[in-house]
C-alpha positions in Angstrom: -11.4 6.1 9.1 -8.5 8.3 8.0 -6.3 6.8 5.3 -2.6 7.2 5.5 -0.3 6.6 2.5 1.4 3.2 2.7 5.2 3.1 2.3 6.5 1.3 -0.7 7.7 -1.6 1.5 4.2 -2.0 2.9 2.9 -2.6 -0.7 5.5 -4.6 -2.5 7.2 -8.0 -2.2 9.9 -9.9 -4.0 8.5 -11.0 -7.4 10.5 -14.2 -7.2 9.6 -15.5 -3.7 6.8 -13.1 -2.6 8.8 -12.4 0.6 8.6 -8.9 2.1 11.4 -6.6 1.3 13.6 -4.6 3.6 15.6 -1.4 3.0 19.4 -2.0 2.7 20.2 1.5 1.4 17.7 4.3 0.7 17.9 3.1 -2.9 18.4 -0.7 -2.4 16.1 -3.4 -1.2 16.4 -7.1 -0.4 14.5 -10.0 1.1 15.7 -12.2 4.0 17.2 -15.4 2.7 17.4 -14.2 -0.9 20.4 -13.3 -2.9 18.5 -10.9 -5.2 18.9 -7.1 -4.6 16.4 -4.7 -6.0 17.6 -1.2 -6.7 15.8 2.2 -7.1 17.4 3.7 -10.2 16.4 7.2 -11.4 13.8 7.3 -8.7 12.3 4.0 -10.1 12.1 0.8 -8.0 13.2 -2.1 -10.2 11.3 -5.2 -8.9 11.7 -7.6 -11.8 11.9 -11.4 -11.6 15.4 -12.6 -12.2 16.6 -9.0 -11.5 20.3 -9.5 -12.6 19.3 -10.9 -16.0 16.8 -8.1 -16.5 19.3 -5.3 -15.6 22.1 -6.9 -17.7 19.8 -6.8 -20.7 18.6 -3.2 -19.9 22.1 -1.7 -19.4 21.6 0.7 -22.4 18.2 1.9 -21.2 19.4 2.4 -17.6 22.5 4.3 -18.8 20.4 6.5 -21.0 18.0 7.2 -18.2 20.9 8.1 -15.8 22.3 10.4 -18.4 19.0 12.2 -19.1 17.5 12.3 -15.6 20.5 12.2 -13.3 21.6 9.8 -10.6 23.7 9.8 -7.4 27.3 8.7 -7.7 27.0 5.9 -5.2 24.0 4.4 -7.2 25.9 4.7 -10.5 29.0 3.1 -8.9 26.9 0.1 -7.6 25.2 -0.4 -10.9 28.3 -0.2 -13.2 30.4 -2.4 -10.9 27.7 -5.0 -10.8 26.7 -5.0 -14.5 29.7 -3.5 -16.3 29.8 -0.7 -18.8 29.5 -0.3 -22.6 32.8 -1.1 -24.4 31.6 0.4 -27.7 28.7 2.6 -28.7 25.4 0.9 -29.3 22.5 2.4 -31.2 19.7 3.7 -29.1 16.3 2.0 -29.5 13.6 3.9 -31.5 11.1 5.3 -29.1 7.5 4.1 -29.9 6.1 7.1 -27.9 6.6 10.8 -28.0 7.3 12.4 -24.6 4.1 13.2 -22.9 1.8 11.0 -25.0 -1.1 9.8 -22.9 -1.2 12.8 -20.6 -4.2 15.1 -20.6 -3.7 18.0 -23.0 -1.1 16.2 -25.2 -3.1 16.1 -28.4 -4.7 19.5 -27.8 -1.4 21.2 -27.5 0.3 19.4 -30.4 -2.6 20.3 -32.7 -4.4 17.4 -34.4 -5.3 17.4 -38.1 -8.9 18.3 -38.6 -9.8 14.7 -39.7 -8.6 13.3 -36.3 -9.8 16.0 -33.9 -13.3 14.5 -33.6 -11.8 11.1 -32.7 -10.1 12.6 -29.7 -13.1 14.5 -28.4 -13.5 11.9 -25.7 -10.7 9.4 -25.0 -11.0 5.8 -23.7 -9.5 7.0 -20.4 -12.2 9.7 -20.1 -14.9 7.0 -20.4 -13.2 4.8 -17.7 -12.9 7.8 -15.4 -16.6 8.6 -16.0 -17.5 5.0 -15.3 -15.6 4.9 -12.0 -17.5 8.1 -11.2 -17.7 9.1 -7.6 -16.0 6.0 -6.3 -12.8 7.4 -4.8 -10.4 4.5 -4.1 -7.7 4.6 -1.5 -5.0 2.7 -3.4 -5.1 2.3 -7.2 -2.9 0.3 -9.5 -2.2 1.2 -13.1 -0.9 -1.9 -15.0 1.2 -1.3 -18.1 1.2 2.4 -17.3 3.8 3.6 -20.0 4.8 7.2 -19.4 2.1 7.6 -16.7 -0.7 9.5 -18.4 -3.5 7.4 -16.8 -1.5 7.2 -13.6 -1.7 11.0 -13.5 -5.4 11.0 -13.8 -5.9 8.2 -11.3 -3.8 10.1 -8.8 -6.3 12.9 -8.9 -9.0 10.5 -7.8 -7.1 8.2 -5.4 -5.2 8.8 -2.2 -2.3 6.8 -3.6 -1.4 5.2 -6.9 1.1 2.6 -8.0 2.0 2.2 -11.6 3.6 -0.9 -13.1 5.6 -0.8 -16.3 8.0 -3.5 -17.7 10.1 -1.1 -19.8 12.6 0.6 -17.6 13.0 3.8 -19.6 9.3 4.3 -19.8 8.9 3.7 -16.0 11.7 6.1 -15.2 10.2 8.7 -17.6 6.8 8.3 -15.9 8.3 9.0 -12.4 10.0 12.0 -13.9 7.0 13.4 -15.7 4.5 12.8 -12.9 6.2 15.3 -10.7 6.6 18.0 -13.3 4.2 21.0 -13.7 5.0 21.2 -17.4 5.9 18.8 -20.2 8.1 19.8 -23.0 7.7 17.5 -26.0 9.2 17.4 -29.5 7.4 16.1 -32.6 7.8 16.1 -36.3 5.5 18.3 -38.5 5.8 17.3 -42.2 5.4 21.0 -43.2 7.5 22.6 -40.6 10.0 20.0 -39.5 10.8 19.3 -35.8 8.7 21.3 -33.4 8.8 21.7 -29.7 5.7 22.4 -27.6 5.0 22.6 -23.9 1.8 22.0 -22.0 1.0 22.4 -18.3 -0.1 19.7 -15.9 -0.6 19.2 -12.2 2.5 17.9 -10.3 1.7 14.5 -8.8 3.3 13.4 -5.5 1.0 10.5 -4.5 2.0 8.1 -7.3 5.1 5.9 -7.8 5.8 3.8 -10.9 7.6 0.5 -10.4 9.5 -1.3 -13.1 8.1 -4.7 -12.9 6.5 -7.6 -14.9 2.7 -7.8 -15.1 3.0 -11.6 -15.5 4.9 -11.9 -12.1 3.9 -8.8 -10.1 5.8 -7.7 -7.0 2.6 -7.7 -4.9 1.2 -10.4 -2.7 -1.6 -8.9 -0.5 -5.1 -7.7 -1.3 -4.4 -4.0 -1.0 -5.7 -2.4 -4.2 -9.3 -1.3 -4.5 -9.0 -0.1 -8.2 -6.9 -1.8 -10.8 -6.7 -0.4 -14.3 -5.3 -2.3 -17.3 -4.7 0.0 -20.3 -3.4 -1.4 -23.6 -1.6 -4.2 -22.0 -3.7 -7.4 -21.8 -3.7 -7.7 -25.6 0.1 -8.0 -25.4 0.1 -10.8 -22.8 0.1 -14.5 -23.9 -2.2 -15.5 -21.1 -4.4 -12.6 -20.0 -6.6 -15.0 -17.8 -3.5 -15.8 -15.7 -2.9 -12.1 -15.2 -6.5 -11.6 -14.1 -6.1 -14.4 -11.5 -3.1 -12.4 -10.1 -5.2 -9.2 -10.2 -8.0 -10.8 -8.2 -5.4 -12.0 -5.6 -4.2 -8.5 -4.9 -7.6 -6.7 -5.1 -9.7 -5.9 -2.0 -13.1 -7.7 -2.0 -15.5 -5.4 -3.9 -12.6 -3.7 -5.7 -13.0 -2.1 -9.1 -11.3 -3.3 -12.3 -11.2 -1.3 -15.5 -9.8 -2.4 -18.9 -9.0 -0.5 -22.1 -7.7 -2.7 -24.9 -7.7 -3.0 -28.7 -8.8 -6.4 -30.2 -6.1 -6.5 -32.9 -4.3 -9.8 -31.9 -3.7 -12.9 -34.0 -5.5 -15.4 -31.8 -9.2 -14.9 -32.1 -9.7 -16.6 -28.7 -7.1 -14.5 -26.9 -9.6 -13.2 -24.3 -12.0 -16.2 -24.1 -10.7 -17.5 -20.7 -10.4 -14.0 -19.3 -14.0 -13.2 -20.3 -15.2 -16.3 -18.5 -13.5 -15.2 -15.3 -14.8 -11.7 -15.6 -18.4 -13.0 -16.0 -17.9 -15.4 -13.1 -16.0 -13.2 -10.6 -17.1 -9.6 -11.4 -20.3 -7.6 -11.6 -20.1 -5.7 -14.9 -20.8 -1.9 -14.4 -19.9 -0.5 -17.8 -18.9 -1.9 -21.2 -18.6 -0.3 -24.7 -16.7 -1.2 -27.9 -15.3 0.5 -31.0 -14.0 3.6 -29.2 -11.3 5.3 -31.4 -7.8 5.7 -29.9 -5.2 7.7 -31.8 -1.5 7.5 -31.2 1.8 7.9 -33.0 3.8 4.8 -34.2 7.6 4.6 -34.3 7.6 6.3 -37.7 5.6 9.2 -36.2 2.6 8.4 -38.3 -0.9 8.4 -36.8 -2.4 5.0 -36.2 -6.0 4.3 -35.0 -7.1 1.6 -32.6 -10.6 0.8 -31.7 -10.8 0.1 -28.0 -13.0 -2.2 -25.9 -13.7 -0.7 -22.5 -14.9 -2.8 -19.6 -15.4 -1.9 -16.0 -16.6 -4.1 -13.2 -16.7 -4.8 -9.4 -15.2 -7.9 -8.0 -17.8 -10.0 -6.2 -17.3 -10.5 -2.4 -17.0 -14.0 -1.1 -20.4 -15.4 -0.1 
């Protein structure tokens, strides 16, 4: 059977009512009988629950993305008429990630200190990709995808990939970076000051990142046969509830992969989720204590130790 890419409207639904969406404009979607309108801003579909509240709170991020990445006049007119404009300058948020972090080649091209190089010899994402192996999914989902580094790698294995990211600026950045053949990034070197480096990558055209909420996903059908959760379940109050949503939108026999640190306050944070994994999935790979290096908002290296788990959802008996 030949696989054809699904259109966005064949995959998504309203996160509030789970109704199917229809195109009103090439950049605007709505559901029959609903007042909510869901726009595509900076090439990024925004399918958040309580969409007006979300975009009102994200005015600064949307304005920043439009200024940096460009947007058509009719889209900008719609947005600013609906949500207003800034009446006085507001400070921009401090980015927690450097542009391109998470993409293959990022650390190699920036040049890691010698005491960190060995830690990045094999990343958690490498281990997940190796565990998935020769299984080539048709439709993959990258939850909490950030700037799209893992989405990029999933897109090289899948026919089609959807990323989901709650932060609008990160989601818009991901859609921008995925289609580039090169990433230009700036970082601070204590000995040399601010430095700019570039590194090549494959342009990706089979992935779209949606700005949405992992706790109220804009999907309602079992379409995905690979779902990846990277550094997101530790940030969710109820990861077991998210797993129930994931199982609802996965095809029977679908694959699930998880990369997560264990540094959260509640020691039992994952207990209910682990019970579900044991009951509903066949474990195919698991390892713990895998080092993961990143920058924090002060541009200092921080080290996580990741737990990696991969499994296959059991088919109904």
